LOFIKE-712135 format. One line per field, with one value per residue (C-alpha): x, y, z; residue number from 1. Coordinates in Angstrom, 1 decimal, decimal comma. Example, Ala and Ser with C-alpha at 12.3 -4.5 7.8 and 13.67 -1.06 7.14 Angstrom:
2
u [12,3  13,7]
v [-4,5  -1,1]
w [7,8  7,1]
kolmar [1  2]
END
This chain:
732
u [14,6  15,3  13,6  10,4  10,4  11,2  8,3  5,8  5,0  5,0  2,4  0,3  0,3  -0,6  -3,4  -4,7  -4,2  -5,4  -7,8  -9,1  -5,9  -4,3  -0,9  1,6  5,1  7,8  10,9  14,0  15,1  13,4  13,7  12,5  9,4  8,4  8,9  6,9  4,1  4,0  4,5  2,5  -0,6  -3,5  -1,3  -0,5  -2,8  -0,3  3,3  5,6  9,0  10,5  10,9  14,3  15,5  14,7  12,3  9,9  9,4  9,1  6,6  4,4  4,2  3,5  0,7  -0,7  -0,7  -1,0  0,5  0,3  3,5  6,4  8,6  12,1  13,7  17,3  19,8  18,3  19,3  17,6  17,8  15,1  12,7  13,3  12,9  9,8  8,3  8,4  7,3  4,3  3,5  4,0  5,7  9,0  10,2  13,4  13,1  15,7  18,2  21,9  25,1  27,5  31,3  31,8  29,5  30,2  33,7  32,1  29,2  31,6  33,5  30,3  28,9  27,8  25,6  24,2  23,6  21,1  19,4  19,1  17,6  14,5  13,2  10,6  12,1  15,0  14,8  18,2  18,6  21,3  23,1  26,0  23,6  22,1  25,5  26,7  23,4  24,3  27,8  26,5  24,5  21,1  19,0  19,6  16,1  14,9  17,1  16,1  17,5  14,3  16,0  16,0  12,6  14,1  14,2  10,3  10,3  7,6  8,7  5,6  4,7  6,3  5,3  7,7  6,3  4,7  7,1  10,0  8,6  7,8  11,4  12,6  10,4  11,8  15,3  15,3  18,7  20,1  21,9  21,0  23,5  22,1  24,3  22,0  22,4  25,8  27,6  30,2  33,6  33,4  36,5  39,3  41,1  37,9  36,3  33,2  31,0  29,5  32,9  33,7  30,4  31,3  34,8  33,2  30,8  33,8  35,1  31,8  30,6  32,9  31,9  28,0  26,8  23,2  23,9  21,9  23,2  20,8  22,7  20,8  22,6  21,5  21,1  18,8  21,2  23,8  21,3  22,6  26,1  25,7  24,1  27,0  29,5  27,8  27,7  31,3  32,3  30,1  28,2  24,7  22,2  18,6  17,3  14,3  12,5  12,7  10,9  7,4  8,2  9,3  13,1  14,7  18,3  20,1  21,8  23,1  25,2  23,9  22,6  19,5  19,9  17,1  16,7  13,7  12,8  11,2  11,4  14,5  12,9  10,7  13,8  15,1  12,3  14,5  17,0  20,0  23,3  23,3  26,1  25,3  26,6  28,1  30,4  33,4  33,2  33,9  30,1  29,4  27,4  23,6  21,1  21,4  18,0  15,8  17,8  18,3  14,6  14,2  17,0  19,4  23,1  24,7  28,4  29,5  32,6  34,7  32,7  29,6  30,2  26,6  25,5  28,2  26,4  24,2  27,2  29,1  26,3  25,9  29,7  29,8  26,9  28,4  25,3  27,2  30,3  32,8  35,4  38,2  39,0  37,1  39,0  37,5  33,8  34,0  35,6  33,2  30,1  31,6  31,8  28,4  26,8  28,6  27,5  23,6  24,0  26,3  23,8  21,0  22,9  24,0  20,4  18,9  21,4  20,7  16,9  17,3  19,3  16,7  13,7  15,3  15,7  12,1  9,9  11,1  7,9  5,7  8,2  8,2  4,3  3,9  6,1  4,2  0,9  2,0  3,6  0,7  -1,8  0,4  0,9  -0,9  -0,3  -0,5  0,6  2,9  4,2  7,6  10,3  10,9  7,4  7,6  9,0  6,3  3,4  4,6  4,5  0,9  -0,2  0,8  -1,2  -4,1  -3,6  -3,6  -6,8  -8,5  -7,7  -9,2  -12,3  -12,8  -12,8  -15,1  -17,6  -17,6  -18,3  -21,4  -22,5  -26,2  -28,4  -31,3  -34,5  -33,8  -30,9  -28,1  -25,6  -22,7  -21,0  -17,7  -14,1  -10,7  -9,4  -10,3  -12,0  -14,2  -14,0  -17,5  -19,7  -22,5  -23,0  -22,7  -25,3  -27,6  -27,0  -27,6  -30,8  -32,0  -31,3  -33,1  -36,1  -36,2  -36,4  -39,3  -37,6  -38,1  -34,7  -33,6  -30,4  -28,4  -25,8  -23,9  -24,5  -20,9  -20,7  -24,5  -25,3  -28,2  -28,6  -31,1  -29,5  -31,5  -33,0  -35,6  -36,3  -38,7  -37,6  -37,1  -37,9  -36,8  -34,5  -31,7  -28,1  -27,2  -29,7  -28,4  -24,8  -24,0  -23,8  -27,0  -28,6  -27,8  -29,4  -32,8  -32,9  -32,6  -36,1  -35,2  -35,5  -36,1  -32,9  -32,0  -29,1  -27,3  -23,9  -25,4  -26,5  -28,0  -30,4  -30,9  -31,7  -34,5  -36,1  -36,2  -37,6  -40,3  -41,4  -40,9  -40,6  -37,9  -37,1  -33,2  -31,0  -28,1  -25,3  -23,4  -19,9  -20,2  -17,2  -15,7  -19,1  -18,8  -21,4  -24,1  -23,9  -24,3  -25,0  -22,7  -19,7  -19,0  -15,7  -15,0  -11,3  -10,4  -8,0  -6,5  -5,0  -6,3  -4,4  -4,2  -0,3  -0,1  -0,1  -2,4  -3,7  -2,0  0,9  -1,3  -5,2  -5,9  -8,5  -7,6  -4,7  -5,0  -5,7  -9,1  -10,2  -10,7  -14,0  -15,0  -17,7  -17,2  -14,5  -15,6  -12,9  -14,0  -13,1  -11,5  -10,2  -11,4  -9,1  -7,4  -7,6  -5,7  -3,6  -1,2  -4,0  -6,1  -3,0  -2,6  -6,1  -6,2  -3,3  -5,4  -8,9  -8,8  -12,7  -14,5  -15,4  -13,6  -15,6  -14,9  -17,1  -16,5  -17,7  -20,5  -21,4  -25,2  -25,9  -24,8  -27,3  -27,8  -27,7  -30,0  -32,8  -32,1  -32,4  -30,3  -28,3  -26,5  -22,7  -21,4  -20,9  -20,1  -22,9  -20,8  -17,2  -14,6  -15,0  -13,2  -13,6  -13,7  -14,4  -14,0  -13,5  -11,2  -9,9  -10,1  -8,2  -11,3  -13,2  -10,4  -10,2  -13,9  -13,7  -10,7  -12,5  -15,4  -12,8  -13,0  -9,7  -10,7  -9,0  -8,1  -8,8  -9,2  -9,5  -10,8  -11,0  -13,6  -17,2  -16,0  -18,8  -18,3  -18,4  -19,5  -16,0  -14,7  -17,2  -16,6  -13,0  -13,4  -15,9  -13,6  -10,5  -12,6  -13,9  -10,4  -9,2  -12,1  -14,3  -18,0  -19,0  -17,8  -18,5  -18,4  -19,7  -23,0  -21,8  -20,2  -23,6  -25,2  -22,5  -22,8  -23,8  -27,1  -27,1  -24,1  -25,5  -25,7  -22,1  -20,8  -22,6  -22,1  -20,6  -23,1  -22,9  -23,4  -22,5  -21,9  -24,3  -22,6  -23,6  -21,5  -21,7  -20,5  -18,9  -20,5  -23,2  -25,1  -22,5  -23,1  -26,9  -26,9  -24,7  -26,9  -30,2  -28,6  -27,5  -31,1  -32,5  -30,0  -30,7  -34,3  -34,1  -32,1  -34,9  -37,4]
v [-8,4  -5,3  -3,3  -5,5  -4,9  -1,2  -0,9  -2,2  1,0  3,0  0,8  0,7  4,6  4,5  2,3  4,6  7,8  6,4  3,5  1,7  2,7  -0,5  -1,0  -3,6  -4,6  -6,2  -8,0  -9,1  -12,0  -15,4  -14,7  -11,0  -12,3  -14,9  -12,4  -9,9  -12,5  -13,2  -9,8  -7,8  -9,8  -7,5  -4,4  -5,1  -5,8  -8,0  -9,2  -10,0  -10,2  -7,2  -7,3  -7,6  -4,3  -4,7  -2,3  -5,0  -6,6  -3,1  -1,9  -5,0  -4,6  -0,7  -1,4  -4,0  -1,9  1,7  3,1  6,7  6,2  4,1  3,9  2,6  1,5  1,8  2,1  0,3  2,4  0,6  2,8  1,2  1,0  4,7  5,8  3,6  4,9  8,5  7,6  6,0  9,5  7,9  9,7  8,1  8,4  7,0  6,4  5,6  6,5  5,6  5,0  2,7  3,5  0,5  1,6  5,3  5,0  2,7  5,1  8,1  6,5  6,6  9,9  11,1  8,0  8,2  11,9  11,3  8,5  10,4  13,3  11,1  10,6  13,4  13,1  11,5  11,1  10,2  8,5  11,0  14,2  12,1  10,1  13,4  14,7  11,5  11,8  15,3  14,5  11,8  14,6  14,3  17,8  19,5  20,7  17,1  15,4  15,8  14,3  12,4  9,9  6,1  4,2  1,5  3,8  3,7  -0,1  -0,7  -3,2  -5,2  -7,6  -11,1  -13,0  -15,9  -18,9  -21,4  -24,2  -22,1  -20,9  -24,4  -25,4  -22,5  -23,4  -27,1  -26,2  -23,5  -21,7  -19,5  -17,2  -16,4  -15,5  -14,5  -14,5  -12,5  -12,5  -14,2  -14,0  -15,8  -14,4  -11,5  -12,6  -15,1  -14,5  -13,1  -14,7  -16,8  -15,6  -18,9  -20,3  -17,3  -17,8  -21,6  -20,8  -18,3  -21,0  -23,2  -20,2  -19,6  -23,1  -23,8  -20,7  -20,9  -24,6  -23,4  -21,2  -21,4  -19,9  -19,0  -19,2  -17,1  -17,4  -14,4  -16,4  -19,5  -21,2  -21,3  -23,3  -26,7  -25,7  -24,2  -27,5  -29,5  -27,5  -27,9  -31,6  -31,7  -30,0  -32,3  -29,2  -30,1  -28,5  -28,5  -27,0  -24,7  -26,5  -29,7  -28,5  -29,1  -32,8  -33,0  -32,6  -31,6  -30,3  -33,0  -30,8  -27,4  -25,7  -26,0  -24,3  -23,6  -23,1  -20,7  -22,0  -20,0  -16,6  -13,8  -15,0  -13,2  -10,2  -12,1  -13,7  -10,2  -10,2  -12,8  -11,5  -11,9  -10,5  -10,0  -10,3  -8,2  -10,3  -8,9  -6,8  -9,1  -10,5  -7,4  -7,1  -3,6  -4,8  -5,0  -2,7  -2,4  -1,1  -3,9  -5,3  -1,8  -1,2  -4,1  -2,6  -5,6  -5,2  -5,3  -6,5  -5,3  -5,9  -3,4  -3,5  -1,4  0,7  0,4  1,9  4,1  7,0  4,7  2,7  6,0  7,3  4,0  4,0  7,6  7,1  3,8  2,1  -0,9  -3,0  -2,9  -5,6  -5,5  -9,1  -12,6  -13,7  -11,1  -12,2  -14,7  -12,2  -9,5  -11,9  -13,3  -9,7  -9,0  -12,3  -11,8  -8,2  -7,8  -4,2  -3,5  -5,2  -3,0  0,1  -0,7  -1,7  1,4  3,7  1,9  2,3  5,9  6,5  4,6  6,5  9,8  9,2  8,4  10,3  9,2  7,4  10,5  12,4  9,7  9,5  13,2  13,1  9,9  11,5  14,5  12,8  10,3  13,1  15,0  12,0  12,0  8,4  7,6  5,0  5,2  3,1  1,6  3,4  1,2  2,3  5,8  7,5  5,6  6,4  10,0  10,5  9,1  11,1  14,3  13,2  12,6  16,1  17,7  15,7  16,6  20,2  20,4  18,4  20,8  23,8  22,0  21,0  24,5  26,1  24,0  24,0  23,7  24,4  22,6  24,1  22,3  23,0  20,6  19,4  17,3  14,6  13,7  13,2  13,9  10,4  7,2  4,7  4,9  7,3  6,4  8,7  6,3  5,9  9,8  10,3  8,0  9,6  13,2  12,1  10,7  14,2  16,0  13,8  14,5  18,0  17,7  17,9  15,6  14,8  13,0  11,3  11,6  9,0  7,9  4,2  2,8  -0,6  -1,0  -2,9  -1,4  0,8  3,4  6,7  7,4  5,0  6,4  4,3  4,8  4,3  0,6  -0,4  -4,0  -3,3  -5,7  -4,7  -5,0  -2,0  0,1  -0,7  -1,8  1,6  2,9  -0,4  0,5  3,8  2,4  -0,4  2,3  3,2  6,9  8,8  8,5  7,8  9,0  7,0  8,2  9,3  12,6  13,8  17,0  15,1  12,6  15,5  17,0  13,6  13,2  16,8  16,0  12,8  13,4  17,2  17,0  19,8  19,1  16,8  15,1  14,3  11,1  11,1  14,3  16,5  16,3  16,3  20,0  20,2  20,1  23,3  22,6  25,1  23,2  20,8  18,6  16,7  13,5  13,0  9,4  9,6  6,3  7,7  11,4  12,4  9,3  9,0  12,9  12,3  12,1  8,8  6,5  7,6  8,1  8,0  11,8  12,7  16,3  18,3  19,0  22,7  21,4  21,4  25,2  24,5  22,7  24,4  21,8  19,2  16,0  13,7  10,0  7,0  8,9  7,4  8,6  10,7  12,1  15,7  15,0  18,2  17,6  16,7  19,6  22,1  21,0  21,4  24,8  25,7  24,9  26,1  28,3  29,0  25,6  23,9  20,8  18,2  14,5  11,5  7,9  4,5  3,0  -0,8  -1,1  -4,8  -7,9  -9,1  -12,8  -12,9  -15,9  -14,6  -10,8  -11,2  -8,3  -9,1  -6,7  -5,8  -7,3  -10,2  -11,9  -13,8  -16,9  -17,5  -17,7  -15,4  -15,4  -12,0  -10,9  -7,7  -6,0  -2,2  0,5  0,6  -2,8  -1,4  0,3  -2,8  -4,6  -1,7  -1,5  -5,5  -4,8  -2,0  -4,5  -6,7  -9,5  -11,2  -12,9  -16,2  -14,7  -11,4  -11,7  -8,6  -8,4  -5,2  -2,5  -3,4  -6,9  -9,3  -12,7  -15,9  -19,2  -20,6  -17,8  -18,2  -21,9  -21,5  -18,8  -21,2  -24,2  -22,2  -20,7  -24,2  -25,8  -23,1  -23,8  -20,8  -20,9  -18,0  -15,8  -11,9  -9,1  -5,7  -4,5  -3,4  -6,7  -8,5  -6,8  -8,3  -11,9  -14,4  -16,2  -18,9  -17,5  -18,7  -22,2  -22,1  -20,8  -23,7  -25,2  -21,8  -18,9  -15,9  -12,3  -8,8  -5,8  -2,9  0,3  4,0  7,1  9,6  13,0  15,1  18,5  17,5  20,8  22,8  20,5  20,7  24,3  25,0  22,7  24,7  28,0  26,5  25,5  28,9  30,9  28,6  29,1  32,9  32,8  30,8  33,4]
w [10,8  12,8  10,3  10,5  14,4  14,2  11,7  14,2  16,1  12,9  11,3  14,4  14,4  10,6  11,2  13,8  11,7  8,5  9,1  5,9  3,7  2,6  3,8  2,4  3,5  1,5  2,8  1,1  3,0  4,0  7,7  7,3  5,3  8,0  10,8  9,1  8,5  12,2  13,6  11,2  11,1  11,5  10,9  7,0  4,3  2,7  3,1  0,1  -1,2  -2,5  -6,2  -7,7  -8,7  -12,4  -14,1  -15,3  -11,8  -9,9  -12,6  -12,1  -8,3  -8,7  -11,3  -9,0  -5,8  -7,0  -4,0  -3,0  -0,9  -1,0  2,3  2,2  5,5  6,5  3,6  0,7  -2,2  -5,3  -8,2  -10,4  -7,5  -6,8  -10,4  -11,3  -7,9  -9,1  -12,7  -11,3  -9,4  -5,9  -3,3  -2,0  1,5  3,1  6,9  9,5  7,0  7,8  5,6  7,6  7,9  5,5  3,0  2,9  1,2  -1,6  -2,1  -2,3  -5,3  -7,3  -6,1  -9,4  -9,8  -6,2  -6,5  -9,3  -7,4  -4,1  -5,8  -6,4  -2,7  -1,6  1,8  3,5  7,3  8,7  12,0  13,1  12,3  11,1  8,8  7,4  6,7  4,7  2,6  2,0  0,9  -1,5  -3,3  -1,7  -1,9  1,4  1,8  1,4  4,2  7,9  11,2  12,5  14,9  15,1  14,8  16,8  19,7  19,7  20,3  22,9  25,6  26,4  29,2  29,2  26,1  26,3  24,3  26,4  25,8  26,4  29,8  30,6  30,0  32,2  34,9  34,8  34,3  37,0  36,2  38,8  36,1  32,5  29,8  26,2  23,4  20,9  17,1  17,0  13,4  11,5  10,2  8,0  6,3  6,7  10,0  11,7  14,7  14,7  17,5  18,1  18,9  21,2  23,1  23,6  24,7  27,2  28,4  29,3  31,5  33,2  33,8  36,7  38,6  37,9  38,2  37,5  34,4  31,3  28,1  25,4  22,1  19,4  16,0  13,7  10,5  10,4  8,0  11,0  13,4  12,4  12,4  16,1  17,0  15,6  17,6  20,8  20,3  19,3  22,6  24,7  26,1  27,3  25,0  23,7  20,6  21,0  18,1  20,0  23,1  21,7  21,4  25,1  24,7  27,9  29,0  30,7  33,3  33,9  33,1  29,7  26,5  24,9  21,3  19,9  16,5  15,8  14,2  16,2  19,7  21,0  22,2  24,5  26,3  27,2  29,8  31,8  34,4  32,2  31,0  27,2  24,7  21,6  18,5  15,4  17,4  17,9  14,5  12,0  11,1  12,4  15,4  16,2  17,8  21,6  22,2  22,8  25,7  26,8  26,9  29,4  31,4  30,6  31,0  27,5  26,6  23,1  21,1  19,3  16,2  16,3  13,1  12,0  15,3  16,1  17,7  19,6  20,9  21,7  23,7  25,7  26,5  27,5  29,9  31,3  30,0  28,4  28,8  25,9  25,3  22,7  22,3  22,2  25,3  27,3  27,1  29,9  32,2  31,6  31,9  35,1  36,7  35,9  37,0  40,3  40,7  40,7  41,6  38,6  36,4  37,8  37,3  33,7  32,8  34,3  32,5  29,3  29,6  30,4  27,3  25,1  26,5  26,1  22,3  21,6  19,0  15,6  15,0  15,4  13,0  10,4  10,7  10,0  6,9  5,6  6,1  4,3  1,4  1,0  0,7  -1,9  -4,3  -7,6  -8,8  -12,6  -15,0  -17,8  -20,6  -20,5  -22,1  -25,2  -26,4  -25,4  -28,7  -30,8  -28,6  -28,1  -32,0  -31,9  -29,2  -31,1  -33,9  -31,6  -30,1  -33,7  -34,7  -31,4  -31,8  -35,1  -34,0  -31,1  -33,5  -35,8  -33,2  -31,5  -34,7  -35,1  -31,5  -31,0  -27,8  -26,6  -25,0  -21,9  -19,5  -19,9  -17,3  -18,4  -16,2  -18,0  -17,5  -19,1  -19,6  -21,5  -19,3  -16,3  -13,4  -11,9  -14,2  -14,3  -10,6  -10,3  -12,9  -11,1  -7,8  -9,3  -11,0  -7,8  -6,0  -8,9  -8,7  -4,9  -5,5  -7,7  -11,1  -14,0  -15,4  -18,7  -19,5  -22,6  -23,4  -26,4  -26,1  -26,6  -28,5  -29,0  -32,3  -34,1  -37,3  -35,7  -34,9  -31,7  -29,3  -26,6  -23,5  -21,0  -17,4  -16,8  -20,4  -21,1  -24,0  -25,0  -24,3  -27,8  -28,5  -25,7  -24,7  -21,2  -19,4  -20,9  -19,8  -16,1  -16,4  -17,9  -15,6  -12,8  -13,8  -12,6  -15,8  -19,6  -21,5  -25,1  -26,8  -29,6  -31,1  -31,9  -28,4  -29,7  -31,9  -29,2  -26,8  -29,1  -29,6  -25,7  -25,3  -27,7  -26,3  -22,5  -22,0  -19,3  -16,8  -17,1  -19,1  -17,7  -20,3  -19,4  -20,6  -22,6  -21,8  -25,2  -27,1  -27,6  -30,5  -27,6  -25,6  -21,9  -19,0  -16,4  -17,0  -14,1  -14,6  -12,4  -11,7  -10,6  -7,7  -8,6  -11,8  -11,9  -15,2  -17,1  -17,1  -17,9  -21,7  -24,6  -26,1  -26,7  -24,7  -21,9  -21,2  -21,6  -24,2  -24,2  -22,6  -18,8  -19,7  -20,9  -17,3  -17,5  -19,0  -15,8  -13,6  -10,9  -10,3  -8,4  -7,2  -7,3  -5,4  -2,7  0,4  3,9  5,9  2,8  1,5  -1,6  -1,1  -4,0  -6,4  -5,4  -5,8  -9,2  -10,2  -8,9  -11,0  -13,9  -12,9  -9,8  -9,7  -9,9  -6,7  -6,1  -4,1  -3,1  -3,6  -2,4  -3,6  -1,3  -1,7  -1,8  -2,1  -3,4  -6,1  -7,1  -10,9  -11,0  -8,7  -8,6  -4,8  -3,0  -0,1  2,4  1,1  4,3  5,2  1,8  0,1  0,1  1,1  -0,2  -3,2  -6,6  -8,6  -12,2  -14,0  -17,2  -16,5  -17,9  -14,4  -12,7  -9,5  -8,5  -8,0  -6,2  -3,9  -3,2  -2,3  -0,2  1,4  2,3  3,9  1,1  0,0  -3,4  -4,1  -7,5  -9,4  -13,2  -15,4  -18,9  -21,4  -20,7  -22,0  -22,3  -23,5  -21,8  -23,8  -22,4  -22,6  -20,4  -17,7  -17,7  -17,3  -14,4  -12,6  -13,1  -11,7  -8,8  -7,9  -8,1  -5,4  -3,2  -3,9  -3,1  -5,4  -8,4  -8,1  -10,6  -11,1  -12,1  -15,4  -16,1  -15,3  -18,1  -20,4  -19,3  -21,7  -21,7  -19,2  -17,1  -14,0  -15,2  -16,6  -13,3  -11,5  -8,9  -7,8  -7,1  -9,3  -7,9  -8,8  -6,5  -6,8  -5,9  -5,4  -4,5  -1,6  -2,2  0,6  0,3  -1,8  -0,7  -2,8  -5,9  -5,6  -5,1  -8,1  -10,3  -9,0  -9,8  -13,4  -14,1  -12,9  -15,1  -18,2  -17,7  -17,6  -21,0  -22,5  -21,2]
kolmar [1  2  3  4  5  6  7  8  9  10  11  12  13  14  15  16  17  18  19  20  21  22  23  24  25  26  27  28  29  30  31  32  33  34  35  36  37  38  39  40  41  42  43  44  45  46  47  48  49  50  51  52  53  54  55  56  57  58  59  60  61  62  63  64  65  66  67  68  69  70  71  72  73  74  75  76  77  78  79  80  81  82  83  84  85  86  87  88  89  90  91  92  93  94  95  96  97  98  99  100  101  102  103  104  105  106  107  108  109  110  111  112  113  114  115  116  117  118  119  120  121  122  123  124  125  126  127  128  129  130  131  132  133  134  135  136  137  138  139  140  141  142  143  144  145  146  147  148  149  150  151  152  153  154  155  156  157  158  159  160  161  162  163  164  165  166  167  168  169  170  171  172  173  174  175  176  177  178  179  180  181  182  183  184  185  186  187  188  189  190  191  192  193  194  195  196  197  198  199  200  201  202  203  204  205  206  207  208  209  210  211  212  213  214  215  216  217  218  219  220  221  222  223  224  225  226  227  228  229  230  231  232  233  234  235  236  237  238  239  240  241  242  243  244  245  246  247  248  249  250  251  252  253  254  255  256  257  258  259  260  261  262  263  264  265  266  267  268  269  270  271  272  273  274  275  276  277  278  279  280  281  282  283  284  285  286  287  288  289  290  291  292  293  294  295  296  297  298  299  300  301  302  303  304  305  306  307  308  309  310  311  312  313  314  315  316  317  318  319  320  321  322  323  324  325  326  327  328  329  330  331  332  333  334  335  336  337  338  339  340  341  342  343  344  345  346  347  348  349  350  351  352  353  354  355  356  357  358  359  360  361  362  363  364  365  366  367  368  369  370  371  372  373  374  375  376  377  378  379  380  381  382  383  384  385  386  387  388  389  390  391  392  393  394  395  396  397  398  399  400  401  402  403  404  405  406  407  408  409  410  411  412  413  414  415  416  417  418  419  420  421  422  423  424  425  426  427  428  429  430  431  432  433  434  435  436  437  438  439  440  441  442  443  444  445  446  447  448  449  450  451  452  453  454  455  456  457  458  459  460  461  462  463  464  465  466  467  468  469  470  471  472  473  474  475  476  477  478  479  480  481  482  483  484  485  486  487  488  489  490  491  492  493  494  495  496  497  498  499  500  501  502  503  504  505  506  507  508  509  510  511  512  513  514  515  516  517  518  519  520  521  522  523  524  525  526  527  528  529  530  531  532  533  534  535  536  537  538  539  540  541  542  543  544  545  546  547  548  549  550  551  552  553  554  555  556  557  558  559  560  561  562  563  564  565  566  567  568  569  570  571  572  573  574  575  576  577  578  579  580  581  582  583  584  585  586  587  588  589  590  591  592  593  594  595  596  597  598  599  600  601  602  603  604  605  606  607  608  609  610  611  612  613  614  615  616  617  618  619  620  621  622  623  624  625  626  627  628  629  630  631  632  633  634  635  636  637  638  639  640  641  642  643  644  645  646  647  648  649  650  651  652  653  654  655  656  657  658  659  660  661  662  663  664  665  666  667  668  669  670  671  672  673  674  675  676  677  678  679  680  681  682  683  684  685  686  687  688  689  690  691  692  693  694  695  696  697  698  699  700  701  702  703  704  705  706  707  708  709  710  711  712  713  714  715  716  717  718  719  720  721  722  723  724  725  726  727  728  729  730  731  732]
END
């Protein structure tokens, strides 16, 4: 739970630095999950339980979220999570790193194993010099381990936020003295002390001297709430449970106890004038963090067991900023001296706050490292290890066949009369080519040119080799294919469809005499000479897993990018320079301009009426979403960027043709969950079966029309114009 609280300032700074970038938080305990859901509302896009450290579970989470950066807090060394994070191309950052006195000897016994694991993080930010030294002794690379300080020192004490019913209870009870026993712990082993018993023994010693005393008992673990209540009842101590205050429960008399059987409310009670005993320090549990009460300038009592916070505790002791006791029986005496001496309480509290304030700054250092690693990541998806050898062999066969095909096509390359600009990619599946082609054609028309479009027409079902379509022609999808249908319906330019784009281009030249031809998805169609190759790189999975089909999604080796005349990064996030990806691309192609493009939602379109609605607010709420794309994560990301949280997200294969039974099932599931509408992509809308709107009824059916915006578009358009000019000079 402490990790959740310490993450709040960091998440707040991340939101300010990277607005719009999705942030997800995982927790490994019930209490941590509940606290995260409460405290991170509005800061995190989602809170979930951390996956068990098995490859299948970790892979599923990573494939769902596609994170550029995974941040691990404290000392969670999960080998499979570390390994799969790096296999997915994500950056890995350990923050607030520490290795306790208890854990360090155990880790040392398995140094060979942990050395391999600790070589995986891109950066380890230790809390202290001692923490850094221990990571190095376990074999972490020295250049990756830095001392960054403790995030918990950056806790921001805010104004009093005591819950209303607790505030009302305090006003009615009106104690003269308050003693908080914070995060008490059970015995660590037989013969160890139970800190709840220690506190109740101390209460028996304090009660005769302080008749208006209120002790606030806060067990660390929720499963101990009932046991603490039973102990209070057995001893006959007046008490009330915090959970019963809302129903009107009251404390019979003082001195008495408020049992705080809730999660996440302890920090608000440090605003009370009080003496604090920090639990986990009399039982052999390694202690808890002193910083929260210190920031509120409260005097703190600790026991001998502060191994988990040894440096902090030592600094507090040396500065006389806390009271240390060595045995359970000393707690009542220490609390008595402080409660009777307000000046000593003030001095201790001020010294504690001074230490805490002086050690701030870890959040800024972690933020700097996080942004740097987030920007340098190159996410990708790779197959699981069991399939690796088989798929590797098949990918080698693909590579050999592709190399032969390239030589064959280059030897038979033909040129058209009209300049040709290709918009393609290096991977199987979508990278935003069709929206880019539409954007480019609009720009060319705006400059007074008459463009034409060449496209293969994937999955069209007609015997004719070439199909020529006038702008806006009402041709069936079976004759054109879904992507070609989008180009035709745009009514921007004539479209020639055929597997042999050279033959299709000649037919288009003869009929429409265009000024320039835009070749959609033609980077590998080497039989047609082009004057400029624009290659689109999808930032969600830029290199298709880094391997050729079927091991990865690469159609050609990465070295093929040498042919690119311009590289366009698509589906870019705001505020991100993609430094790591750009560096890798520059190693392959040092001359081509590299530009960024982002998806722009243009309108929701009613599938029944064709009416266009603004992209925000949603046309109906709540929504359920489905799509059939090579990269469905792109659609989910677009919806998330618009602020939508669909009730479910269903993905189908690329170019999927929807059958009536599938739409009926989608509609039934969405209606059962309370959705008002089903939403999909424009490409999927083309592939819907006849009567789709009736099958979805009573839900409404919409598709999202998207476009793109290119940063630095003047560079791209200038290069295109120069290419056209050079091509015309060659013809002359």
